[in-house]
C-alpha positions as CSV (number, residue, x, y, z in Angstrom):
1,M,68.6,-2.8,-25.4
2,S,67.0,0.7,-25.7
3,K,68.0,3.6,-23.5
4,T,64.6,3.3,-21.7
5,Q,65.0,-0.4,-21.1
6,C,68.6,0.1,-19.8
7,S,67.4,2.8,-17.4
8,L,64.6,0.5,-16.1
9,S,67.1,-2.3,-15.7
10,V,69.5,-0.2,-13.7
11,S,66.7,1.1,-11.5
12,S,65.5,-2.4,-10.8
13,Q,68.9,-3.5,-9.9
14,S,69.3,-0.5,-7.6
15,K,66.1,-1.3,-5.7
16,T,67.2,-4.9,-5.3
17,A,70.5,-3.8,-3.9
18,Q,68.9,-1.5,-1.4
19,F,69.4,-2.6,2.2
20,D,66.2,-3.8,3.9
21,L,66.6,-3.1,7.6
22,K,63.4,-4.9,8.6
23,T,64.4,-8.1,6.8
24,Y,67.9,-7.9,8.1
25,W,66.7,-7.4,11.7
26,T,64.0,-10.1,11.5
27,T,66.4,-12.7,10.0
28,L,69.1,-11.9,12.6
29,I,66.6,-12.2,15.5
30,G,65.7,-15.7,14.4
31,E,69.4,-16.7,14.3
32,I,70.2,-15.1,17.6
33,N,67.2,-16.8,19.2
34,Q,68.5,-20.2,18.1
35,E,72.0,-19.3,19.5
36,L,70.5,-18.2,22.8
37,D,68.5,-21.4,23.1
38,R,71.7,-23.4,22.8
39,A,73.7,-21.1,25.0
40,V,71.3,-21.4,28.0
41,P,70.3,-25.1,28.3
42,I,68.4,-26.6,31.2
43,Q,70.8,-28.3,33.6
44,Y,71.3,-28.6,37.3
45,P,70.2,-26.6,39.3
46,D,67.1,-26.7,37.0
47,K,65.1,-24.0,38.7
48,I,67.8,-21.3,38.2
49,Y,68.3,-22.2,34.5
50,E,64.5,-22.2,34.0
51,A,64.4,-18.6,35.5
52,M,67.4,-17.6,33.3
53,R,65.7,-19.0,30.1
54,Y,62.4,-17.3,31.0
55,S,64.0,-13.9,30.7
56,V,66.7,-14.5,28.0
57,L,64.2,-16.2,25.6
58,A,61.3,-14.0,26.4
59,K,58.9,-13.5,23.5
60,G,58.7,-10.0,22.2
61,A,62.3,-9.2,22.9
62,K,63.6,-6.9,20.2
63,R,67.2,-8.1,20.6
64,S,68.6,-4.7,20.2
65,P,72.0,-5.3,21.9
66,P,72.9,-8.5,19.9
67,V,71.6,-7.1,16.6
68,M,73.7,-3.9,17.1
69,C,76.8,-6.0,17.9
70,V,76.4,-8.3,14.8
71,A,75.6,-5.3,12.5
72,A,78.6,-3.4,13.7
73,C,80.9,-6.4,13.2
74,E,79.6,-6.9,9.7
75,L,79.8,-3.2,8.9
76,F,83.6,-3.4,9.4
77,G,84.1,-6.6,7.5
78,G,83.8,-9.1,10.3
79,N,82.2,-12.5,10.1
80,R,78.8,-12.9,11.6
81,L,79.9,-16.2,13.2
82,A,82.6,-14.3,15.1
83,A,80.0,-12.0,16.6
84,F,77.3,-14.5,17.7
85,P,78.9,-15.5,21.1
86,T,79.4,-11.9,22.1
87,A,75.9,-11.0,20.8
88,C,74.4,-13.8,23.0
89,A,76.5,-12.6,26.0
90,L,75.1,-9.1,25.5
91,E,71.6,-10.4,25.6
92,M,72.3,-12.4,28.7
93,V,73.7,-9.2,30.4
94,H,70.8,-7.2,29.2
95,A,68.3,-9.8,30.5
96,A,70.1,-9.9,33.9
97,S,69.9,-6.2,34.2
98,L,66.2,-6.3,33.5
99,I,65.6,-9.1,36.0
100,H,67.3,-7.0,38.7
101,D,65.6,-3.7,37.6
102,D,62.2,-5.3,38.1
103,L,62.8,-6.5,41.7
104,P,60.7,-5.0,44.5
105,C,63.8,-3.4,46.0
106,M,64.6,-1.7,42.7
107,D,61.9,-0.5,40.2
108,D,59.3,-2.9,41.6
109,D,57.8,-3.7,38.2
110,P,55.3,-6.6,38.1
111,S,55.5,-7.1,34.3
112,R,58.1,-7.0,31.5
113,R,57.3,-7.1,27.8
114,G,53.6,-7.9,28.6
115,Q,54.5,-10.9,30.7
116,P,55.0,-11.3,34.5
117,S,58.4,-10.2,35.7
118,N,60.9,-12.9,36.5
119,H,60.4,-12.6,40.3
120,K,56.7,-12.9,39.9
121,I,57.1,-16.3,38.4
122,Y,60.1,-17.7,40.2
123,G,60.3,-15.6,43.4
124,V,62.7,-12.9,44.4
125,D,65.4,-15.4,45.5
126,M,65.5,-17.2,42.2
127,A,65.3,-14.0,40.2
128,I,68.4,-12.7,42.0
129,L,70.2,-15.9,41.4
130,A,69.2,-16.0,37.7
131,G,70.5,-12.5,37.2
132,D,73.7,-13.2,39.1
133,A,74.3,-16.4,37.0
134,L,73.7,-14.7,33.6
135,F,76.5,-12.2,34.0
136,P,79.4,-14.7,34.3
137,L,77.7,-17.1,31.8
138,G,77.9,-14.3,29.3
139,F,81.6,-13.8,29.8
140,S,82.2,-17.5,29.8
141,H,80.3,-17.9,26.5
142,I,82.4,-15.3,24.8
143,V,85.6,-17.0,25.8
144,S,84.5,-20.6,25.1
145,Q,82.5,-20.1,21.9
146,T,84.2,-17.4,19.9
147,P,86.1,-19.0,17.0
148,S,89.8,-18.4,17.7
149,D,90.6,-18.4,13.9
150,L,88.2,-15.5,13.4
151,V,88.9,-13.3,16.5
152,P,92.4,-12.9,18.0
153,E,92.6,-13.2,21.8
154,Q,93.6,-9.6,22.3
155,R,90.3,-8.5,20.7
156,L,88.3,-10.7,23.0
157,L,90.0,-9.2,26.0
158,R,89.0,-5.7,24.8
159,V,85.4,-7.0,24.3
160,I,85.2,-8.4,27.9
161,A,86.7,-5.2,29.3
162,E,84.2,-3.2,27.4
163,I,81.2,-5.2,28.8
164,A,82.6,-5.1,32.3
165,R,82.9,-1.3,32.1
166,A,79.4,-0.8,30.7
167,V,77.7,-2.8,33.5
168,G,79.8,-1.7,36.4
169,S,79.8,1.0,39.0
170,K,80.6,3.7,36.4
171,G,78.1,2.4,33.9
172,M,74.6,0.8,34.2
173,A,74.9,0.2,38.0
174,A,75.5,4.0,38.4
175,G,72.4,4.6,36.3
176,Q,70.3,2.3,38.5
177,F,71.7,4.0,41.6
178,L,70.6,7.4,40.5
179,D,67.3,6.0,39.3
180,L,66.7,5.0,42.9
181,E,68.1,8.1,44.5
182,G,66.6,10.7,42.1
183,G,67.8,14.3,42.3
184,P,68.5,17.3,40.0
185,N,69.3,16.2,36.4
186,A,68.7,12.6,37.4
187,V,66.7,11.7,34.3
188,E,69.4,12.7,31.8
189,F,72.1,10.8,33.7
190,V,69.9,7.7,34.1
191,Q,69.2,7.6,30.4
192,E,72.9,8.0,29.6
193,K,74.1,5.4,32.0
194,K,71.3,2.9,32.4
195,F,70.3,2.8,28.7
196,G,72.9,4.6,26.7
197,E,75.7,2.4,28.0
198,M,74.1,-0.8,26.7
199,G,73.7,0.6,23.2
200,E,77.3,2.0,23.2
201,C,78.7,-1.3,24.5
202,S,76.9,-3.4,21.9
203,A,78.0,-1.3,18.9
204,V,81.6,-1.0,20.2
205,C,81.9,-4.8,20.8
206,G,80.9,-5.5,17.3
207,G,83.5,-3.1,16.0
208,L,86.2,-4.6,18.3
209,L,85.5,-8.1,17.0
210,A,85.9,-7.0,13.4
211,G,89.1,-5.1,14.2
212,A,87.8,-1.6,13.7
213,T,90.3,1.3,14.2
214,D,90.3,3.4,17.3
215,D,88.7,6.3,15.4
216,E,86.0,3.9,14.1
217,I,85.4,2.6,17.6
218,Q,84.9,6.2,18.9
219,R,82.3,6.8,16.2
220,L,80.5,3.6,17.1
221,R,80.6,4.6,20.8
222,R,78.8,7.9,20.0
223,Y,76.3,6.2,17.7
224,G,75.5,3.4,20.1
225,R,75.0,5.7,23.0
226,A,72.7,7.9,21.1
227,V,70.7,5.0,19.8
228,G,70.4,3.5,23.3
229,V,69.1,6.7,24.8
230,L,66.7,7.4,21.9
231,Y,65.4,3.8,22.1
232,Q,64.5,4.2,25.7
233,V,62.9,7.7,25.3
234,V,60.7,6.2,22.5
235,D,59.9,3.2,24.7
236,D,58.9,5.4,27.6
237,I,56.6,7.5,25.4
238,L,54.9,4.3,24.1
239,E,54.5,2.9,27.6
240,A,53.0,6.2,28.8
241,K,50.6,6.2,25.8
242,I,49.5,2.6,26.6
243,D,48.9,3.5,30.3
244,E,46.8,6.5,29.3
245,E,44.6,4.3,27.0
246,Q,44.1,1.8,29.9
247,V,42.9,4.5,32.3
């Protein structure tokens, strides 16, 4: 083989080996959707489960929390199968927070992802119950579905504690509180807590499942929070642009 042919061959192999984020994300979304469909089956009481599935399986969902979880797990050498239960739980928690955010007593949003909000379809009462049910279902799914041969129990406890911290009174709930109350510097705090916490939690959970070191977890924490805040800022800008075009 000539020097030129060798160079072209190396270049071709390099391009093949390059990471394709779009393909990775799209493929992972398909797998996550299948897992979520199995994780939230219709059962009694049917109406609550229908409301849960309406939001969890909503078309157009970008699946950012579960994708970040699986990606972080794989980044540190973990098995994708080990991350799927937690990834599904994160999407359940995310969906629950969106259901509650949209309620008339909260942000009072009539639509979500281009579709009617949960309470517009199932009523405020069922929407509240659906959100309430998704939180514990997520925790239960992690415990019952994570392969014990892939993830030690101690790691699972840390994952559950991380999610509880992120959604609690010092995390997303605090962000929603200030979103309602307003006040000086409210926007920055709301972005940090209401949106940054979900990104941070998702990345950290993936690292914990894979057995990342404490230093690596802290790096994931900073990265996830930054991505969560940036994602929401971009989303807000796009929403504002759409609203302007419709005026």
